[in-house]
N, C-alpha and C positions, 0 to 999 in steps of 0.2 A: 553376511551384512543382514541376515532376516531380523524379520520385528522393530520396525520405527517406533525410533523413541517421539513419542508425539510432543513435539517443541513447540513453541509459543507461537513461532512463525504460523503454523496449521494447528494453534489448540482446539480442541472440539468445545472448548468454554464459549470464547468467542464471544466475551464479556455480555452474558445471558444475565446472570441475576443480580451481581454487584457492580459490572462494568457500564450499562449502559446509559447513568446516569447525566451523559455528557449533552444534553440538548440543552443547554441554558446557553443563552445569547442576549443582549441587551443592547440597546442604543446606548450609546455614549457619548452624551455633554462633555464641554470639558472639564475632565479629570481633575476636582480640583486638587487630587492627593499626589499629582504627577508633572513633574517638568512645567513648573510655573516659574522657573526664573528665568531672567531676560540674562541680556548677555553680558551683565555686569557680573553677573557668581561664576568665579570660577570654580573647575572641579579638582582637584588635584589628583596627581597618577594615584592608578589603584593601592588600596591597602590589602594587607591580609586578608583574609576572610578565616574568621572563627567557624569553626566544625566542627559538629557533633555527631557523634556514633550509633547507629541503630544495628540490632540485626535480626535477620528474621527466625522465626523457629515453626516447627511443624507440630500440631498437636496430635499424637501418635495414641493418645487415649481411647478403649473399646476399639481399638483396630483388630481388623480382623481378616482373615483369607478367605473370600468367597469365591464358594466350586470347589472343584475337587486340588487337593491338598499336591497332588503328584503331576499335575499338568505340569509342561514346560513355563508358560508364561500365565504365571498367577496373579490373579487382581487383588489387591489389599485394599480395604474399606478404610477411610478414616471419615469415620460418622462427624466429628467433631471437628474438623477443618474447615475454618473457611479461606477464601482469599485473604494474603497475610500484607496487608498495607506496610509497606517499610517506611515512606515519609510522605507528608502532606506539607505545602508550601502553598502560603498566599500573596498575592499585589491587590493591597485594598486602596482602591481609589475613590474620587468623590463619588464617581457615577458605578464602576462597576468592581465589582470583587472577580478576580481571575485567579481558579483555583486549579495547582497540579498535584494530583498523586499519582503513586505509585505503587501498583499491586504486584506483588513477587510470588512465583510458582514453581514448585520443582519440577524438573524437566518431563519428566516420566508422566506425570499425572492428568488425568480426564477430571472435569466435575460431572457428574450424574446431576443435572440440577434438579431431576424430578424427586430422586429419592433422597437430595440433600447430602451426597456425600462424596468424598474423592477418591477416586481407583487411581493407585498405583500400580504401575506396568513394569515388570522386570524384561528390559530388551534382551534380545537373544543377538550375541555376536558371533558366528563362524560355530554355531549350537553352545556357545557358550554363556551361563547366564551373567549380566554384569545389573549393581544396583549402585551406583554412582550420581549423586544429584546434580545438576549442573544448573547454575541458577541461571531464569529468564525472567520474564516480567512486564505489564504493560504498562504504560506513562497516559496519563487521562488528562483531559483539559475540560475543565468546566467554567463556566462562566454566570453569573448575578448580579441582578441590580445592587447595588449598593442599600439602596432605600427600602429594599429588599432581606434587611442581613438575616432576617430571623428564617428563612428558606434556607440561606446556605446554613446557616447552625444544623437547623433540622436535617440536611441531606449529611453531614459532617457525623452529627451524633446517630443518625439512622445506618451507616455503613461505619460507623467504630474508626473513623479515620484519625481521631486524635488519641485512640487508644493504642499506638505504636510510636508514640513518640518517642522524644527522649526523656530521660529521668535526669531531674535540675540539678538532682543532687551530685550527679556528675559531670555537670555542664562545666565546657572550658576544660576537663581534666582530657587528657591522652592517656588512661589508663585503659587498659583492654577488659577493666571489669564490666567499664561501662555496661548495663543490659537493659533491653527492650522489659515496658512494663506489660501490663496484663490490664492496668486500668488507666484512668486518666488521670490521677493523682499526680502530681508535680512532674507531668508531661510538662515538653516545651515543643512548639509549633514555628516555623519561620515565617516571615513576613517580612515584604517591604510596603514601600505606599505610604500614605499619610494617616488612613485607617488603621496600620499598626498602631498607631499613638491612639487614635481616637476612641477604638472598640475593643482594647486593651482588658479593661475591666468586664466587658460585658462576656468574652470568651471565658474569662477565668470563672465570671457567676454562671453561665450558662453549661460550660462544658468542663469545667476544672484542669483548664490548661492554661499556660503562660504563652506570650506571645514574644519571640524574639526578634526584635527590628535588624534589620539588613540594609545598606545603604543601598539605595534606590542605583544609582550609576555603576556602583558594580554589580546589581544582580542583572540591569540593563544588559551589558554588555556580556556579562557570562552566559546568560541565555542566547544572545545572536549568537555569540564564538560556536556553541554546542550545534544550535538548530544549523548553521552554514556549514559544521566539520562533518555533522552525522546525518543527517537527511539530504537524503539525493534531491534535487531540483526544488530547493528548498526556496532559493530567489527566483524571481523573474522581471521581466521588463512589461509596462503597458503603455502600448503606442498605438494612438488611434483607435482606441476600445479591445485590440489582438493585445494578449497576453502570449508571450514566450518564455519558458522555463531556461533556468541557466544552470548546470554542473559548474561547479568551483571546485577543481583540484584544492583539498584541504592542507597541501603542502604548497599551496600558493594565494593563499588566502590574506595571508597578512602582507600589509598593513591596509588597511581600509577607514573608509570615513563613514561613521554610523551618525545620522538626522535624524532627532527623536524628536518631533511635533508636537510637544502638548501645547498647554496655555503659551508659553513660549518657546523660543526651540535653540536647541543644544546640539553642538558639532563637536563629536567625539572622534579623536584618532586611535586606533585601535591598533599596539601594534603586536599583538600576541593575546595569550592567554595571562588576565590577571595584568596585563600591563597597555595602559590606556591615557590618556590627556583629553579633558573639552579645550579643546582649542579655540574656538567660537561659539557663536551663536545671535541671535538676534531676540529682540522684543518684538517683532512683527510676526505674531503665529495662530495659534489656533483659538487664542483668547480675544487677538484683535479681531479675526473674520466674525466672532459667533457676538462678541460685545457691538461691533460697528454696525453688524446685521440686526440684530437684537435692536437696536436705536434706531437704523433706518426701514426696516422692512416689518416689524412688530412682532417677529416670530415668535414662539413660547419654546421653542426647543431646538438644539442643534441640529438635529435630524431632518428637521419642518424646513431649516434655511437649507441645508443642502438640496432639500428634492426640491424646492425652489428652482436653485441654480441649474435644474435641467429642463425648464420649462424655459429657461432664459436665451436673452439675447442680447451679448455686451454691447453689439455695435450700437445700440439706442445710446449709450450712456459714456463710451470708451472712446476716445478721439485716437482714430487709426491713421498709419502713414498718408494711406489714400484721401482722407478727408483733406489731409494739407496738401498733397499735390494732384489735386484732381482726379483721384482712382487712378493714381499710377504706381507703380513700382518706385520706388529710391535706390534703383540698381545700380547706383556709381557704389553705395556703403554696402550693399547688399540686404535690403530693406525690402521687404513684399507689400504689397498694398494692402492687407490683412494684418499688416504687424502692427502690434497696439503702440502706439507715440505717447499718448497719456490715459492711464486708467480718469475715469471718470473727467474728462477732458471734454467732453464736449456739453457738460452740464454748466461750465464757465459761460459761452456763447448762448446759450438758449435760455428763453426766458420762458423760464417752467419752475415750478414749486417741486417739492418732494413728493404730495399725491400723486401730481401727474407722469411720474416714472411707474412701470409697474416692479411689483417688487420682484417679480422673476429675474428680471433684467439685474439690478442691483447687486444680490444674490450672487447673480454669476460674473461680474463684473469684480466685486470684491473676493471671489476664489481666484480669479487668475489673476489678479492683482497681486496676492497675500503666496498665491504658490508659486509665480513666476519670481516672487523675490526671494524664495527661500531656495528656489532649484539656482539659479544666480549665484546667489551667497555659498551655497554647497560647493557649487562646482569652483568658485574661485580658492576656495579654501583646500581643494583638491588639487585642483593646480599649484597652490602654492607649496602644498608639501610633498607633490610629485605622489601624488593616492591613482590609483587606474581607477577604484570600485567604489561608490558611494551608493549605500544601503539607507533608505526612507522608512522610519517606522513612528509610531505613536496613536493617538488616538484620532487626529486630524487625517491619518489618510483612511484608516477602518473600512478599504475596499472599496472606496468611493471611487468610479471611473472617470469621472472627470479633474478629480484632484490628482492623480495615479498621472491623468493624462497633461496636463498641462504642467507638472513638474518633469514629466520627461520630457514634454516639448522645452521648456526652459536650459534642462540641462545638454541636451541637445544642438539647441542653437547657439549658446555661449560656448557650447564647446567645437564648434562646426562640426557633430558627427563623430567626435573622435572617443566620447564617452556618453554611457547610460546610465540613469536614473533605474536601481532597481529595488526592489519591494520584496517583503519576506511572506510568505502564506501563514506563518504563527507569528504575525507580528505583536499579537495584542495579549501574549502571552510570555513575551520576554522577559518583563520584572517577575513572575511567578515561576519561569524556570529559574531564572540565576539564582532566584530564593532558595529554590529545591536543592541547588547545587552547591547552596552554603552547607550543606551536611556533610560529614566528615565524609561516611560512607556512603553518598548518592547510590553507588550502582554503574557511574553512568564516565567514570575512568575510563580512560583508553577506547573508549567504546567505537567502533568503526561504523562505515555508512551501510556495509552489507547486512550488518546485524541489526537493522532497523527496519521494519517491516509496518507501513503503517494500513491501518484495517479502517472501512467507513460504517460502522455499523447504523443502524437507525436511527435519527434523530443526530446524526454531527454538527455538532455547533457551527454557527457562523463565525468568520473573524468580525465581523463587526454587522451591526443589524438590530433587531427588538428578540426580545425572549421569545421563542418561539413555542414554548410550551413547559410545561411541569417537568421535574424530573420523572423518568422511567424506572421502577425500581426494580425490575421483574419482566419474566418471559408474558405473564399474564396481562400485566399494564399494557406491556407493547400490542400486543393482541385486544384488546380493548380500545387503547389509540386507532386502531386500526380499523376496529368495526365503527366505530363512534363517529369519525370524520374523515370516510372516504365511502363512497357512494357504492352499494354492490353493482357488480354486473348482473345482467339479465341472463348471461350463458350459466348456467349451475355447472357444464362442463367444463367450462374455459373462465374460472374465477379471476379473470383480469380485469383490476380495477379502474373506474373514471373517476380521477380525483377531482375535485372541487375545483373550477374555476380560480385561479388566482393561487392554488396549493400545490405542491408535489403529491400531496398523498401521504406525506410524512407525519402522522398526526395530526393534519393542518397546518402544517408549516408554511410559512409564505413562499413562495417563489419571486427571488428578482428576477424579474421582466428585464429581458434584454430585445426584445422584439416588439416593436410599435409601442404606443400609447408612452403612457411619464413611465421613466426607470426610477423605482425606490432610489433611494440614496447608498444603498446596498448592493447596486445591481451587479458589482464585479465582486461580491465578497465571496472567500472561498471559504470551504468546509474544511473544519479541523477533527482529524480521527482521532484514532487511540495508538499508540507508538504502541509497538508488541518489540519486546527488546531479546532477539534470540542470540549468546552468545556463541551457540555451535554451528553457525550459518558463517561460509567462506565463500569467497571467488573463486570458481571454476580454473583450476591452476594450468588448463592447457589450453586455454582463450590466448589466441595473438597478442591482444593488445586491451587488455582489460576497460584502460581509460575509454577507448575509443569505440567498443563494445555498446550494441544495441540491439535490446534482444526483440520488438516488434520488428515486423516486416509490414504489417499495415500503420500508416498513418491515419491516426481518426480526425486531424484537422484537415483532412483533404476533403475537397467539395462532394459533397454526397457520402461520404464516407459514413459517417456517424448515423447520418439516416438511414441509410442501407441496414448497417448492422445492429440497430435497437430493432428495426420491422423483424429481422431474421429472430433475433433474440426473444421477443415478444409474442411472434406466430409459435416459436418451440414452448413455451412457457407452460399453457394448459396441460400437454402430455409429460412434461418434465411435471410438474404439480401432480398429477395422477400418478405416474411414477411414485415420488416422494410419500404419498400417502400410503399407498401399497406398502411398500418397505416396511410403514410402522403398522401395518395391520389393517388398514382401512378404518381404525377406531374415529369416535368423533371427534376426541383429542386431536389425532392425526390431522383430520379434514379440518379444522377450526385452523391449525398451524399451517396446514397446507395453503390454506385460503389466507390468511396474513403474510406467508413467505411472496405471495403471487402480488398484492397490495404493495410492500414493501420494495420489492424488487422494481416492481412498476413505475413506485416512486423515486426510485435512482435513476431508472431512465428520462423520466419525466427532469429531474432536477437539471441532469448532465446535458440534455437538450436545449436548457434556458439556461445554461452555462457549462460549457464542454471543460471547461478548466475547473470545476467544482473542486476534483478529489485530484488536484495533481496533474500532472502531465500525464495523458489516458492514452494505450494504444490497445488494440483488440486483445492483447493477452490482458491486460488489467480488465477490462469488460468480462473478459469472461471467469476471469478469476473473483470478481465481485460477487457475479451470481454464485459460486460454490459457496462463498464467506456467508451470503445472504441464507444461503439454506443452510448453513449451519447455525447460522444465528439463530432458527427457530426449529432447532436441534432434529435436524434429519440426517443423519451419517452418513447413511450408504443409501441415495434411492434407489441405483440401481442392483441391489444387494443379488435378489431373486432371478434376475435375468443375465448376470455374472455366472452365477452358480449355474444357470441349465444353459450356457453355453459354456462354459469351462466342461462339464462334462460330457456335451455332444461331441466337443471337439477332440478331447481326450481317448472316446471311443473309436474313433479312424486314425488317430496318430501312428497308429504299429503300423497298417496299411499303408500309410506315406511315407513311413521311414524305410519301408521295404523297397518301395519303389526305387526312392533316393538313390540307395544301397545298389541297385542295378544299375546307374546310371554311371556312365566314364565322368572323370571329375570335369571335364569342362561343360559336358551338359547338365551333372548335376548341380555345378555353381550358379548357372544360369537360372535354370528350376526353383532353387534356394530363392533368388532375388525375385524373379515373379511369382515363387510364392507369398512372400511378404508382400509386395504391393496388391496380389489380389486379396488376400487375409486383410488388407488395408481397408477394404470396405464397409468391414461392421465397424460403425461409428453411430453411436442413437445420438451425438452432437449434432447429427447432417441431418436433414429434413430427408432430402432426396436415399438417402440409406434408408432411413426408417421406412418411409414408404417402400423399399425393397424388400424389409420384413415379411411385409402380407404376400409375397411373390413365389415363398418356397421358402424348407428349412434352411437352417444355417450354415449346413453342408452343401445343399443343392445350390445355393448362395456364390457359397465358394468357388464350387468345381466351376459356376459361370462365369464366375467373374476369371479364374484361373485361365479356363479353355478362353476368352477373348482377349487376353495378351499379346498382343504383338509391336513387335518392333520395329522401327525405331520410337520408340516411349518419347513424349516430349522435351524430357531433359533426359540425355541417355548418355551417361557415362560408362555405362558399364564395361566397355572394352577396357579403358585404360584401369579399373577396378579388376578386369580379371587377369590383366598385364602384372598389376603389382600382385596378384594371389598366386598366381600361375607359372608368371613368366612367360616368354615368348619365343624359349631358344631349348637347348636342353638342359640347362643349370638352371634348379628350381630358386626363385628367390626365398630368403628368410622369412617365416611366419613373423607374426607380429607378437611381441612380447604379451601385451593384454587386450584385451577389447572392448570397449565401454559400449554396453546395448542399451538405447534409451527408448523403452519397449512403450506401447501405447496403448490398445486395449483389450479387453479381455477375451476369451472363446476363441476363435480361429486365427484371429490377429495373434498372437500370444503361443497357441497352441501349437497351430500350423503354419503360421510365419514364423513366427523371431527365434523359436525354439530349435526348429530345423538348421537355421541358420547358427545358432550358438553353438549346437553339434557339432557343423561342419567345422568351424573354428576350433574347438576343441581336438578334433579329430587329425588337426592340422598342429597341434601342439599349443595352442595359444590361450593363454588364460583367459576367462571371459567374464565379465559383473554384468548381471543382469540389474537395471538402475529403474526404478520403479516410484510409483509416486509414493508420498508417505502417507495420504491421507486418501480418501475417494473422491472422483471428479467422473461425473458421466458413467460409461463403462469401462475406465481405465482400470486395469492393473492397480493391485499397490503391492507395494513390497510385504505387507504382512501376508497376502495370499497367495504369494508365488510360491512359498516354498512347498507347499501345500502342491500345487501344479506339478512343479518340478518331480517332486518323489511320487507322485502319478506317472508320469513322463517314463519315470528312471525304471519302473518294475518292467518297461520294455522294451529296455536300451541300456547297452553292458556301458555305451560311450558316458549316459548322461549320469548314468547310475557312479561309476568311478568319479568324475569328475563332482558330482556332487556331495558324496565321500569326503573326496578331497578338499570340499569348499565349506566341510561341517553344516551341508544341510541337511542330512541323513544322520539322525539320533542312531538308528539300529542298523552298520552297515551289513551288507552280506561279505560273505568272506568268498563264495564262487560266483562266476559270471550266470547268467540267465541260463546258458544252456547245460550249466555244470562243470566248464574247464574254468582252468583257472589262470587268471587274468597275467595276459604277456605286456601289458605296454605300460607305461609309467602313466600317472595320473596330472592331469594340470587340473588345477578347481574350477569348478563353475560356483559363484560367489550371487550373492543379491543384497543390492543395498537401498537405503531409502533416498530420494534425489533430495529432501528437505521442502517438496511444496505440496499441497492439495488441489491441482489445477492440471488444465488440458494441455495447459502451455507449461514452460520453463524459462527462466530468466536465471543466467547462468552464471550470475553476479551473487546470488544467494543460492548457494547448493550446502546440503547438509557435511560435515565435517568428517563422516566418513567416506563419502564419495570423493572429496577433495584430495583423504589421504591416500585413496585408490588411484583416482587417479593419474599420480604423479610418477607411477611407474607404466603407464598407459599408451600405447604408442596407436590408437588407431580407436575413432568415433564412431557410433553409426546412432542416428539420430533417424527414428521411425515415427509416421504417424504426420498429420496435419498440422496440430496444436505444439511438435516440438520441433518438427522440420521447415513446416511452409508457415503459419503465424509467424512462430518466433524463428529466430537462428537460422532463416536460409540463407541469410550474407554473411553469417557469423565465420568466422576464421580460428583455424586453431593452428596449434604449434605441432600437431601430429595429422597422421591421414584423419580424414574426414568421409563418411557416405553418408548422404542426406535420402528416405527413402519415403517417397508418401504417395499417396492415391490422390487427385484433386476432388472433392465432392462438394464444391461449390463452385456454380456458373461462373459468376462475377471474380470471384478469386481466378479463378481460371485461366479467364481473361486477362485480370489484371499483371498476374505474376510471373506468366507460363508464355499469353498470348494463347492460350488453347480453350479447351473446352472441358464439361463437367467428365469425370472419370478419367481423366487424363494420368498419366503418370511420370512421376519425379525420381530419377537416380543420379543424383549428381554426385561426384567424388572430387575430391579435391585432396592430393597430394600434401605431405608437411610442408608449411613453410611456405 
């Protein structure tokens, strides 16, 4: 299984040239084009949605093979291929234009941005060529202010999004002859919202496209259904300023109540895909708040009114229960003294005029009055229809913390804690996403949650708030924004940026402050990333319970965890930048990109410090993966390339002596020595500051020997005796060997060569098939599936066991007929295989692995997870259907104390038998 197919979960493109304009976000006064109906307008059950078809094409003109025609894995250059845009959809409201588009790629391709070419890789599967396309792609979310519609049109034109619409001559036809078009003539774009009518002529005049209007309620429900079924942790609760993400089983999603708060409020009972009914609503909604607020406070914008509320004290205007009962609770009926008995009630008895009241207090009183009533009516409707879940959306929510808190309080209060209000991370895009899904072949049918990966490139927009800068068309523009808006650090060797006060440094984008001072109206707004669709990802089939599986061992929401790991990552950043720049030859271009990467990653850290939930539910593994994705965004493919090569060569040079030493031992002694060797070799980790310091104290071999010599049992977690019993037995009768073992490998150099390869050899010797599971893409000094076959081939030159197994596994193309000593082979060979894991991170989420790994896992009965990233940061508490062995050296003092109550360099040998 050598040669990873570079799928879109780990695409080297990473939205660099054409995919990063998603930086638009705007303030959203009452959206005049949406949800203006009151309670009197009933909506029928869902109508059938007319669908159109479109099919992506690959531009093969002037295609050429690069380099040697005889090489196993040739690169095909497609100089005229651009991101293929299969669909574009819009939600054009009175204040915002929400845009969703899907760029589709071939699974085997990577984009060389600087050369403007596309490289197609022919992957290798057990030595055999394969060249089949697997469609994946990216779903992008962009926002523009409606009064700046020309910017939206220019954006669409610059990316040629309108040139892959549907030929209107085939509109309504189910004929398979409907073809994609190469120009905008006769193209049709799906749209919803009032602006779909208002600006239809402008789109025809400027872009030469027709707007096909889709029903708003249809789109709203379709968008919500997709998000709730396909995106993990899309829903969240918001209570007293704290967000908690909720994972909903898509099999248990329906029915639910969707409350859309626009100018008025619609309450929709959703029973399934395309099955819904508007069951209630109220004319007291966002328009009421904005209208009364404008009359009473003279505010000029909806956001200004929200911002006022955050400085308000409603007790000066509202009559509370305590005001009536002398500061006491009315405990007999369960009312606390702080409960609002009458909104604006104090204005009756006080001899004050309007100007005597603070606008801030008026705004907050209004906000609570309307939010509480919406929450109460929503709960009563859920009770009426026996619904367990209520989701709130619409422009009135838009990431505003106090609004979500008041709605949540109302639902909690009236349901006596039996029901919670829930909100959606992508709630501003429900209409546009639903319009997108009205295409006949939108590509999202039957998509599973494990096939979607959300990435947060620089400038990922907020769900609510102001426009945060112009669209960023390419890498150079991103770098320019970094240099323009972020102050440069004083230390040339440590280009960690100092962001302007009140900004993340992300192009000078504002940060919603949640610490002290005045909160912005979008203080709790979350970011919207790019959804990577990867049809080849699957759930690891050996998980004992995939529904309850949580990969992250460290919860960053725990006190002090976020701050500590941010400090660790930022301290490591200068060294990482040096390595990244050196890997690209130290050119001026590389230095500029390295500086921009440091600024961007620091900006991500600043954003998460301000709003820990900004990118959804985050564990330490997600944080480490964010760093790797940021490196790729600035086109650093493999920062540790030369270091890995040097360490591999040094380790391979001493491997023959190690194998001879092992072969001279008894079976029991050899097994213990092998496990000690894995733990000792795991010390080589460029992601650990303590280990980086060790590199200055000796050569790789000297450090390995020192580490191995210091191995003393018992280890901090020591299940070796149980593992030995399963491998060797405890009596005269030997246990059966495992059928197939999956070895999740970690670092290059001594870790793989002197640690895991000898262990794999021992399993092969016992008749167990071995699959080495490695990263699809580089991450720190981790070995990759692309690099492993060469290492195995070199090791096989000195070992018959490895050679025969590599031949059986298809890793050696030119098989030798005789053994190394010239004798004929006298034992049957079990295969040694290499497979990519489907990710490019130091950690691994087993809910999203490559389809090749999932297929091989079905016959496996032993899983070995090695290294801090795969066995400690993630999966320490994961349970499997088969035997599992977790091996790691703890190379962080805080982690050692927290996880094993030990100290740095303690070892973990955790064995868990099947079941």
